[in-house]
C-alpha positions in Angstrom: -144.5 -107.9 -85.4 -142.3 -110.2 -83.3 -144.1 -109.0 -80.2 -147.4 -109.9 -81.7 -146.2 -113.4 -82.7 -144.8 -113.9 -79.2 -148.1 -112.9 -77.6 -150.0 -115.2 -80.0 -147.8 -118.1 -79.1 -148.3 -117.5 -75.3 -152.1 -117.3 -75.8 -152.1 -120.5 -77.8 -150.2 -122.3 -75.1 -152.6 -121.1 -72.5 -155.6 -122.3 -74.5 -154.0 -125.7 -75.0 -153.2 -126.0 -71.3 -156.8 -125.0 -70.3 -158.3 -127.5 -72.8 -156.1 -130.3 -71.5 -157.0 -129.5 -67.9 -160.7 -129.4 -68.8 -160.5 -132.8 -70.5 -158.7 -134.2 -67.5 -161.4 -132.9 -65.1 -164.1 -134.3 -67.5 -162.5 -137.7 -67.5 -162.1 -137.7 -63.8 -165.8 -136.7 -63.4 -166.9 -139.5 -65.8 -164.8 -142.0 -63.9 -166.2 -140.9 -60.5 -169.8 -141.5 -61.9 -169.1 -145.2 -62.5 -171.2 -147.1 -59.9 -169.9 -149.5 -57.4 -170.6 -153.1 -58.2 -171.7 -155.6 -55.5 -171.9 -159.4 -56.1 -173.5 -161.6 -53.4 -172.3 -165.2 -53.2 -172.4 -168.1 -50.7 -169.9 -170.8 -49.6 -171.0 -173.5 -50.2 -172.9 -172.5 -53.3 -176.6 -171.6 -53.0 -177.6 -175.0 -54.4 -175.8 -176.8 -51.5 -177.0 -174.9 -48.5 -178.5 -177.1 -45.8 -180.0 -176.3 -42.4 -177.8 -176.9 -39.3 -174.7 -176.5 -41.4 -172.5 -173.4 -41.3 -172.3 -171.3 -44.4 -170.8 -168.0 -45.4 -172.5 -165.1 -47.2 -170.1 -162.8 -49.1 -170.4 -159.5 -50.9 -167.6 -158.6 -53.4 -167.4 -154.9 -53.8 -165.6 -153.4 -56.9 -165.3 -150.0 -58.5 -163.9 -149.6 -62.0 -163.0 -153.3 -61.9 -160.8 -152.8 -58.8 -161.6 -154.3 -55.4 -162.9 -151.9 -52.7 -161.2 -152.7 -49.4 -162.2 -149.4 -47.7 -166.0 -149.4 -48.0 -167.7 -147.0 -45.6 -170.3 -149.6 -44.6 -171.2 -153.2 -45.5 -174.2 -154.6 -43.6 -176.1 -157.8 -44.4 -179.8 -157.9 -43.8 -180.9 -161.5 -43.3 -184.3 -163.0 -42.7 -186.6 -166.0 -43.3 -189.7 -165.7 -45.5 -192.6 -164.5 -43.4 -190.6 -162.9 -40.6 -191.6 -159.4 -39.6 -189.3 -156.4 -40.1 -188.2 -156.3 -36.5 -187.0 -159.9 -36.7 -184.6 -159.2 -39.6 -181.0 -159.5 -38.6 -178.6 -156.7 -39.5 -175.0 -158.0 -39.4 -171.8 -156.0 -40.2 -169.6 -157.6 -42.8 -165.9 -158.3 -42.2 -163.4 -157.7 -44.9 -161.8 -160.9 -45.9 -159.7 -160.1 -49.0 -159.9 -158.4 -52.4 -163.1 -156.5 -51.7 -165.0 -159.4 -50.3 -166.9 -158.8 -47.1 -168.4 -161.8 -45.3 -170.7 -163.1 -42.5 -171.2 -166.6 -41.2 -174.7 -168.0 -40.7 -176.4 -171.2 -39.6 -180.1 -171.8 -39.7 -182.1 -174.6 -38.0 -185.0 -174.7 -40.3 -185.3 -175.5 -44.0 -187.0 -172.7 -46.0 -186.7 -169.6 -48.1 -184.4 -166.9 -46.8 -183.4 -163.5 -48.1 -180.3 -161.5 -47.9 -179.7 -157.8 -48.8 -176.1 -156.6 -48.9 -176.3 -152.9 -48.0 -173.0 -151.3 -49.2 -171.9 -147.7 -49.0 -168.6 -146.8 -50.7 -167.1 -144.1 -52.9 -170.1 -141.9 -51.9 -172.5 -144.4 -53.5 -174.9 -147.0 -52.3 -175.8 -150.4 -53.6 -178.1 -153.0 -52.1 -178.5 -156.2 -54.1 -180.9 -158.8 -52.9 -180.6 -162.6 -53.1 -183.1 -165.4 -52.4 -181.6 -168.5 -50.7 -183.5 -171.8 -50.8 -182.0 -173.7 -47.8 -182.7 -177.4 -47.6 -185.6 -179.4 -48.9 -188.7 -177.2 -49.2 -192.1 -178.7 -49.8 -193.5 -175.4 -51.0 -190.9 -173.2 -52.5 -193.1 -170.3 -53.5 -191.5 -166.9 -52.9 -193.7 -164.7 -50.8 -195.0 -161.4 -52.1 -192.7 -158.4 -51.4 -193.6 -156.7 -48.2 -193.8 -153.0 -47.5 -192.2 -153.6 -44.1 -188.8 -152.0 -44.0 -188.3 -152.2 -47.7 -190.3 -153.0 -50.8 -190.0 -153.9 -54.5 -192.4 -152.3 -56.9 -193.8 -153.6 -60.2 -191.0 -151.7 -62.0 -188.4 -153.6 -59.9 -187.5 -150.6 -57.8 -186.1 -151.5 -54.4 -186.8 -149.1 -51.6 -185.2 -149.3 -48.2 -185.4 -147.1 -45.1 -182.1 -146.6 -43.2 -183.2 -145.6 -39.7 -182.1 -147.2 -36.4 -184.8 -149.3 -34.7 -184.3 -147.2 -31.6 -183.8 -143.4 -31.5 -183.5 -140.8 -28.8 -186.4 -138.5 -28.0 -185.8 -134.8 -28.9 -182.6 -135.6 -30.8 -182.6 -134.6 -34.5 -181.7 -137.5 -36.8 -181.6 -138.0 -40.5 -184.3 -140.1 -42.1 -182.6 -141.8 -45.0 -184.2 -143.8 -47.8 -182.5 -145.5 -50.7 -184.1 -146.2 -54.1 -182.5 -148.6 -56.6 -183.6 -150.0 -60.0 -181.7 -152.8 -61.7 -178.9 -152.4 -59.1 -178.5 -148.7 -60.1 -179.6 -145.6 -58.1 -183.1 -144.5 -58.9 -182.8 -140.7 -59.2 -184.9 -137.6 -59.4 -187.9 -139.0 -57.5 -190.3 -136.9 -55.4 -189.9 -138.2 -51.9 -191.7 -137.6 -48.6 -191.3 -139.2 -45.2 -194.6 -139.6 -43.3 -194.1 -140.0 -39.6 -196.7 -140.7 -36.9 -196.9 -142.2 -33.4 -199.0 -145.3 -33.1 -202.5 -144.6 -31.9 -202.3 -140.9 -32.8 -204.1 -139.1 -35.6 -201.5 -136.5 -36.3 -199.1 -137.3 -39.1 -196.0 -135.3 -40.1 -195.0 -135.1 -43.7 -191.4 -134.1 -44.4 -190.0 -133.5 -47.9 -186.7 -135.2 -48.6 -183.9 -134.1 -50.7 -181.6 -136.2 -52.9 -177.9 -135.9 -52.1 -176.0 -138.8 -53.4 -177.7 -140.5 -56.4 -180.7 -142.6 -55.1 -180.3 -141.4 -51.5 -183.0 -139.2 -50.1 -182.8 -137.6 -46.6 -184.8 -135.4 -44.3 -184.2 -134.2 -40.7 -186.6 -135.1 -38.0 -186.8 -135.3 -34.2 -189.3 -137.3 -32.1 -190.9 -135.3 -29.3 -192.3 -138.1 -27.2 -191.3 -141.6 -26.4 -193.2 -144.5 -28.0 -193.6 -146.5 -31.2 -193.6 -144.6 -34.5 -194.3 -145.5 -38.1 -192.0 -144.1 -40.7 -193.3 -144.3 -44.2 -191.1 -143.6 -47.2 -193.2 -142.3 -50.1 -191.6 -142.1 -53.5 -193.1 -140.9 -56.8 -191.9 -140.4 -60.3 -194.0 -140.2 -63.5 -196.7 -142.9 -63.1 -194.9 -144.7 -60.3 -196.0 -144.1 -56.7 -195.1 -146.5 -54.0 -193.8 -146.6 -50.4 -191.9 -148.6 -47.8 -192.4 -148.3 -44.1 -190.7 -149.2 -40.8 -191.6 -149.2 -37.2 -189.2 -147.6 -34.8 -189.1 -146.8 -31.0 -188.2 -143.4 -29.6 -187.1 -143.4 -26.0 
């Protein structure tokens, strides 16, 4: 009888230990799913920005309310309304303090400008977009979203292609596209990359897979030098849209 009681006690302790371990792993999993937060700001404030005056654009990155000082990548995409995709500037941010990454800018012309902070950290991606009205603008209408490089759909889904402007011929690269809705990853979409050389009729269609939430990738190599169009198709339920980008293989 004593032996049975001892065995029962041991089994009870094992069950309690396994349950505690499972709860701990579950809590850790839930915590890891919390998205990174990215807040874009300017110094001076957006209302005070003027042409021919230096200003700073900052992206404050946090995870679970703690500053992220070891982000894998923070890049700012900056352009003036009406500029083509190949005229957009991509500038690496510099860590200032407490999760804030910054760049310094100065523009000569008053107008509407846009900035997207592309942030990769904790195996997640976030890319908030801000509109900057710099100086006195006679016509401050915001232009329609372009499909060039990135796009915003009627459902406020932001799509962005992460491929270098110049790639090597016959070298396999990853075509990467990010989808985001309300600053959260847009998951479980059907995604294809369409690739073709300018002036050629042959188009390649490559199915993409989702690795990290909202990040879709496919492998591809460019067999000849020249200019190529990369189109990022995404589809889910009644939504079907795309973004596209021009790159050069050499």
